[in-house]
C-alpha positions in Angstrom: -75.7 -169.7 43.5 -74.5 -172.2 46.4 -70.4 -172.9 47.7 -70.1 -175.1 45.0 -71.5 -173.6 41.6 -69.3 -170.6 43.5 -65.9 -172.5 43.3 -63.3 -170.8 41.8 -59.8 -170.7 41.9 -58.2 -167.7 40.9 -54.5 -168.8 41.6 -52.0 -166.6 38.8 -48.9 -166.1 39.2 -48.4 -164.1 36.2 -49.9 -162.3 33.5 -49.0 -164.8 31.0 -50.7 -167.9 33.3 -52.6 -170.2 30.9 -56.2 -169.4 32.2 -57.7 -172.9 32.4 -61.0 -174.6 32.8 -61.1 -178.0 34.7 -65.2 -179.2 34.6 -65.0 -183.0 36.0 -67.0 -184.3 39.0 -64.8 -186.6 40.0 -63.3 -184.4 43.0 -60.1 -186.4 43.6 -59.6 -186.3 39.6 -60.4 -182.6 40.0 -58.1 -181.8 42.9 -55.0 -184.1 41.1 -55.5 -181.6 38.5 -55.6 -178.3 39.8 -52.5 -179.1 42.1 -50.1 -180.3 39.2 -51.6 -177.5 36.6 -51.4 -174.9 39.6 -47.8 -176.3 40.8 -47.0 -175.6 36.8 -48.0 -171.6 36.9 -51.1 -172.0 35.5 -54.4 -170.1 36.7 -57.7 -173.1 37.3 -61.0 -172.4 37.9 -63.1 -175.7 38.4 -67.3 -176.5 38.5 -67.7 -180.1 39.4 -70.8 -179.7 37.5 -72.5 -179.2 33.4 -74.2 -176.2 34.7 -72.1 -174.5 36.6 -69.3 -175.4 33.6 -71.4 -174.1 31.5 -71.2 -171.0 32.8 -68.0 -170.2 33.7 -67.2 -171.3 30.1 -69.3 -168.5 28.8 -68.5 -165.9 31.0 -65.1 -166.1 31.9 -62.1 -166.2 29.4 -60.1 -168.7 29.3 -56.9 -170.3 26.6 -58.4 -173.9 27.2 -60.9 -176.1 28.9 -60.8 -179.4 30.4 -63.9 -180.6 29.4 -65.2 -184.1 31.2 -68.2 -186.0 29.3 -70.0 -188.1 32.7 -70.9 -184.4 34.2 -74.3 -184.2 36.3 -77.2 -181.3 35.2 -75.7 -181.8 31.4 -73.2 -184.2 30.2 -69.6 -182.3 28.7 -71.6 -182.9 25.0 -74.1 -180.2 25.8 -72.5 -178.0 27.3 -69.5 -178.3 24.8 -72.7 -177.2 21.9 -73.4 -174.0 24.0 -70.1 -173.2 24.2 -69.4 -173.3 20.3 -71.9 -171.7 19.4 -71.1 -168.3 20.9 -66.8 -169.1 21.2 -63.9 -171.3 20.0 -62.5 -172.1 22.9 -60.1 -175.0 22.6 -61.7 -178.0 24.5 -59.7 -181.1 25.8 -62.4 -183.9 26.5 -61.4 -185.6 29.2 -63.3 -189.1 29.9 -63.2 -192.4 30.7 -65.2 -193.3 27.9 -62.7 -195.1 25.2 -65.4 -196.0 22.3 -65.1 -194.8 18.9 -68.1 -193.1 18.6 -68.2 -191.1 21.0 -64.5 -189.8 21.1 -65.6 -188.8 16.9 -68.9 -187.6 18.2 -66.9 -185.4 20.9 -64.8 -184.0 17.9 -68.1 -183.5 15.6 -69.4 -181.6 18.0 -66.2 -178.9 18.1 -63.6 -180.7 20.7 -60.1 -179.7 19.8 -58.7 -182.8 21.4 -59.6 -186.1 23.6 -58.0 -187.9 26.0 -59.2 -191.0 28.0 -58.7 -191.7 31.7 -56.9 -193.4 32.9 -53.9 -190.3 31.4 -50.7 -189.0 31.7 -50.5 -185.9 33.1 -47.8 -185.1 31.3 -49.3 -185.9 28.3 -52.7 -183.5 29.0 -49.9 -180.8 30.5 -48.2 -181.4 26.6 -52.0 -181.2 25.0 -53.3 -178.1 27.0 -49.4 -176.4 26.0 -50.2 -177.0 22.0 -53.5 -175.6 22.2 -52.7 -172.8 24.2 -50.2 -172.3 21.3 -52.3 -172.4 18.6 -54.8 -170.4 19.8 -52.6 -167.3 20.5 -51.2 -167.4 17.4 -55.0 -167.0 16.3 -54.9 -164.0 18.7 -54.4 -160.3 17.0 -51.0 -159.2 17.6 -52.1 -155.2 17.0 -55.1 -153.5 17.6 -56.5 -150.4 16.3 -58.5 -148.0 17.4 -59.4 -144.5 15.1 -55.4 -143.4 15.6 -54.3 -145.3 19.0 -52.3 -148.1 17.6 -51.3 -151.1 20.3 -48.3 -153.7 19.3 -49.5 -156.9 22.0 -46.3 -158.4 21.6 -43.7 -155.8 22.0 -46.6 -154.1 24.5 -46.1 -150.2 23.0 -48.8 -148.1 22.3 -48.8 -145.0 20.3 -51.1 -142.2 19.7 -50.6 -141.3 16.3 -46.6 -141.3 15.5 -46.7 -140.1 19.9 -45.3 -143.4 22.2 -47.2 -143.8 24.9 -45.4 -145.0 28.2 -47.3 -147.3 30.3 -46.9 -148.9 33.5 -47.0 -152.8 33.4 -50.9 -152.7 34.8 -51.7 -149.3 32.7 -51.0 -152.0 29.2 -52.9 -154.8 30.6 -56.1 -152.1 31.1 -55.7 -150.9 28.0 -55.3 -153.9 26.6 -59.0 -155.5 28.1 -60.7 -152.6 27.5 -59.2 -152.4 23.6 -59.7 -156.3 23.1 -63.6 -155.8 23.9 -63.9 -152.5 22.1 -67.4 -151.4 22.2 -67.7 -153.4 25.0 -69.4 -151.7 28.7 -67.1 -153.6 30.9 -68.0 -152.9 34.3 -65.3 -152.2 37.5 -65.7 -155.5 38.7 -64.9 -157.4 35.1 -61.6 -155.0 34.7 -60.9 -155.9 38.5 -60.8 -159.5 37.7 -58.9 -159.4 34.6 -56.7 -156.9 35.1 -55.8 -157.5 38.6 -57.2 -161.5 38.9 -58.7 -160.3 42.2 -62.3 -158.9 43.4 -62.3 -155.6 44.8 -64.6 -154.1 47.6 -67.4 -152.3 46.0 -65.6 -149.3 47.7 -62.3 -149.8 46.8 -61.3 -146.8 44.1 -58.6 -148.5 42.8 -60.6 -149.3 38.9 -61.1 -145.8 39.2 -58.0 -144.7 39.8 -56.5 -146.6 36.9 -58.9 -145.4 34.8 -58.1 -142.2 35.3 -54.7 -143.2 34.9 -54.8 -144.5 31.8 -57.0 -141.6 30.3 -54.4 -138.9 31.3 -51.9 -140.9 28.9 -54.1 -142.0 26.0 -56.8 -139.2 25.5 -56.5 -135.9 27.6 -53.7 -134.8 25.4 -55.5 -136.2 21.8 -58.2 -136.6 20.0 -60.7 -137.8 19.4 -61.4 -139.3 23.2 -61.8 -143.3 23.2 -61.8 -144.3 26.8 -65.2 -143.2 28.0 -66.8 -143.9 31.4 -70.6 -145.1 31.6 -72.3 -144.1 34.5 -73.6 -146.6 36.8 -72.2 -149.4 34.5 -68.6 -149.1 33.6 -66.2 -148.5 31.2 -66.1 -148.6 27.6 -63.4 -148.2 24.9 -64.9 -147.1 21.7 -64.6 -144.0 18.2 -67.6 -142.5 19.2 -69.4 -139.4 16.7 -70.2 -137.5 19.6 -67.7 -136.3 21.9 -67.9 -135.2 25.3 -69.9 -137.5 27.2 -69.4 -139.3 30.3 -65.9 -138.6 30.4 -66.2 -137.9 34.2 -64.7 -140.4 36.6 
């Protein structure tokens, strides 16, 4: 990828910040939205064409996507179709087109909302917040793997009846792994999802955090749930065969 295709701005002020992808080819509009949303405490990633926007939308998890219709590479309708084939991330179509047919097409393709340029930033922000609240209400607040119970709202974890005391980062790491039960997550993916940073490959922050989490949720209990896949990453799942890949 060239520099433009790598244009991702990670400005996440806290773990509860709205994570928003802006796919907009007008640089002034994109910069205006990015600045305004970042000032509101949002985490903003940007793409300036349909191909890059589709790549980011499919490979990252966002709370809401702001998607322009008229884009180079491929238009917003095509991006939306590809996204809806695998994800239900809320999408606001943002475009200069004001024909009813275009709005109907966008909604039929799976858009959740439609805003016509020129627009009020405060109106856009209100719509983003409404879609984010709607999406969060649909997200399960209780996760369970074997006898491991995780309350995402109360930020508590139990193995059976035993309460597990976790730091904020340990709980965030546990939630990321549990939400993706059965999925192998690389160190790079974990670093981005938990710390919102890209760690150098020589940094052992992820390994240390995994070890501390495993010491709390796995070592005193059976069955073991947090597994190391050598050369690939980590996965949380209940296995029939225990003892595979437990080392760091």
